[in-house]
N, C-alpha and C positions, 0 to 999 in steps of 0.2 A: 073475302069482300064484305064490307060493312052492309048490313041488311038494308039500310035506308037507300043505298045506292044500287043494290042488286037489281031491283025492278027496272030502274032507269036504264042501266047498262044493257039488260036483256032486251028491253023494248027497242032500243036504238040499234042493237046489233044487226038485225035483219036488213036494215036499210043501208048499213055501212059495209057489210061483207062484200068483197070484190071491188070496192072503191077505195078503201083505206089500206095502205100497205101494212102488212104485219098482222092483220086481224085473223083470228081463227074462225071456225064455223059458229053460226048463231047458236045461242043456247049453251055455250061453254060455261062450265062452273068454275073455271080457273080465274085467278085474279087478272086484272088488266093493268098493264103498264103502258102509259101513253108517253111517247117520245116526240119531241118537237122536230129535230132534224133527222135526216136519213142516215147521216154518218153515225151519230149516236144510236140511231135505231138499229143499225146493223150490229154495233157493239153490244147493245143491250140484248138483242136477240140471241147472240152467241153466248152471252153470260148466263141468261136465265134458263136456256134450254127449254124443257117442257114444263117448267114450273109456273109459267104465266103466259097469257096472250099479250103480244106486243103490238100496239097500235102506233104506227109511224105517221105523223101528220104531214111532213114535207115530202112531196113527190120527187122522183128522180129528176135531176137536171134543174131543179128550182134554185132560186137565189135565197139563201137563208135570211138575208137581211130584209127581204120584201115579200116573201110568200105569205099568204093568208089562208085561213081555214073556213070551211063552210059552217053554217049554223048547227048542222048535225054533228060535225066534228067537235065544235066548241062545246056542245052539250055533253058529248061523251067524254071529253077531257075532264069535265067537272064531275063525272061519275067514276073516274078511274081510281084504282087503289094506290097508284103512285104515278106522278108525273116526273119525267126526266127531261131537263132542259140543259142547254149549253150555258146560257147566261153570259155575263160580261157584255151585254148589249147586243148580242148577235141577232136574236129572233125578234126584230123590231116590229114585224107584222102580227105576231101572236102573243106578245108580252102581256097584253091586257087580258087575254084569255087564261094564261097561266096564273096571273094574279087573281082572277075570278075563281079559278079552281082552288087556289090556296085559301081564299076567303071562305069557300065552302067547306074547308077542313081537309082537302085533299093534300097529302104530303107531297112536297116538291123536292126533288134532288137536283141541285144545280152544280154541274160539273166544274164550272169556273171557280167555285168556292173551295175546291180540293186540289188546286195546283198553285205553284208559285207563278202568279200571273205577271205578264209583261205589259208594257204600254207601247203604243205606237205614238210617235211624236213627229211633228213638223215645226217649222219656225212659228207657225200661227196657231197650232192646235195640238191636242193630245187626247188620249183616252185609253181605256183598258183594251188590250188586244184579245179578242174572243177566239182566235184561231188556234186554240191549244192543241188540237188533234194533229197538227203538223209535227209534233214531237211525240213519238211513241213512248218515251220515258215518262212524260207527264200523263199519258194515257194509262200507264200502269197505276199511277196514283188515283186516277179517276175510277178505274175498274175496281181497285181495292176498296175505295170509299163506296162505290155503287153496291158492291157485294154486301157491305155492312148495312146500307140503307134498305136493300131488298129484304134482308133477314129481319131487320127491325120492323118491317111492315108485313111480316108473315109469309114472305116468299123465299123459298130455299133454292137458290140458283145452283145449277149442276155444271155449268161450264166455266166457272171463274178460273180455276187453276190452269186448265188447258189454254184459255185465252191469254192469261198472263204469260205463259210460255211462248205463245205466238208473238206477243208484243216484244218480248225480250229478243226473240229471233229476228224480228223485223228491225229492231234498233241496231243489232249487230250487222245485219245486211246493209242497212243504209250507211252506217259508219264506214264499212269496208268499201262500198261503192264510191262514196264521196272522198275517200282518202286519196284517190287517184287524180283529183282536180287540183292543179297547182294553186298556190296562194293568190297569185295575181288574177286568177280566173274565178275566185270564190266570191263573186258579186252578183246580187240578185236584183232584178227589176220586175215588178208585177203590175197588173192593172189596178190593184189597190193593196194596202198593207196586209198581206195574208201569210207571209213566211217568217214572221218574227221569231216564232218558237223554233222552227226548223233551223234558222240561222243561229239562234242561241245555242242549240244543241250540237250542231255540226260545224260551227265555226265558219259561217258565211258572213259577208257584209251585205246589208240591205241598202243598196244605193238609193233606191227611191221607188215611188209608185206613180203611175200615170194619174190615178186619182189619189191625192195626198190625204188619205183618210183610212180609217179602219172599217168603213162601210162603203158599199157600192152605191148608196143613195146620194153621195156627194158628187160634185162635178169639178173638174180641173179648170183653172183659169189659164189665160195665155201666159201669165207670169209663171204659174206652176210648171207649164210645159217647157218654158225656156230654162228654168232652173234645173229641171230633170234632164233636159238635153245636155246641159253643161256637165252635170254629174256623170251621165252616161259616157260622154266623150272623154272625160278625165279618167274614168275607171276602165275604159275600153270594153264595155259590156257588149257581147256579141248577140245576145238573145233576150227578148222580153217574154215573160210567161203570163199569158192571159187565161182567166178561168173560162171553162166551157159554158158556164151559165151566163156569162157576160159576152156580148159581141166583142170581137177583136178590134172594132172600129176605133176605140180610144187609143190603142197602141198604134194603129195605122195613122191616126191623126198626128201622133207624135212624130212619126216618120215623115209625113207630108208637110206639116206646118213648120217644123223647126229643122227639117232636113237631117234627121237622124236615121241612118239606114241600119237597121238591125233585123234579125230574124224574129218572127213572132210565132211562138208555140203555145198551143192550147193545152191546158192541164185541167183535170177534174180536181180542183182544190177545195171547193166549198160544198159540193153536192156529189153524191154517188150517181152513176148512170144506171139506166134500167137493164143494161147488158154489157158484156165485155169485162175487161180486167178491172175497171173502176167501179164495178157494181157492188164491191165490198170495200170496207175500210182498208183491210190489209192489201187487197189488190190495188186500190187507188194509190196507196203510199208507195208500193213497189213500182207501179207504172210511172208515177211522178218522179221517183228517184232516177229511173232510167232516162226519162226525158230531160231532167236537169243535168245529169252527167253528159248526155249527148249534146244538149244545147250549149253548155259552157265549154264544150270541146271544139266548137266551130272555129275554124281558122279565120 
């Protein structure tokens, strides 16, 4: 840790222990890696092992597009040895704090810069798709780049190889599970555009989203709902998948207002939970895979 930041980090540590996910005990002399989202926080924790303390800013169940941080957390972000963010416009509520840390000279690793990024598109709008973690093959690229960034900043991760193996296994499991879904059922509708990378990897069609945007901060119009209803009817979609961090109300409105009767299933797609199978990235992906297979098999 750079000396100029060591005093700040230690002074803030006591007030943050127990309230910030991933922090170790006060007074630790290990480097600090600050991570914006809890999905990346879990990945970083597994990769670094005991080589650093990991401070995860986003609490379980939060919306990555809108969550914000306290003044203490923002200050500690600016004293970290490395900041890890998703990027591609995901962390809308904390972007300015990451930029402030970068201005202070804190190195920032942006996961979105190390993948073949996709775009979400509608008739009226488009933008970079930040939901890269829904493709474990792209997460392999992220972890390999993260390993290099950690080492470049004096942190020697101990879990990289084992985690890369886990990602490869996950990719194989998902491929095998999705292989049983017939082509006419390989259509996805979500509460907003979150499965673009999963669809690209595993040959699904993204029929549409209740919120026609890459962010939950947008709102659907009546015309948006009508267009989506027509697309759902044409594709014969049996299930809408809504994220746990967002109320299913939007999907219910679709059913009520435009008379589309489909099953609504909640998935942890943008945030880990504080317990259960979706409390880790690998567990979340496996749980979602099971739910998608089941949801698209509804008669």
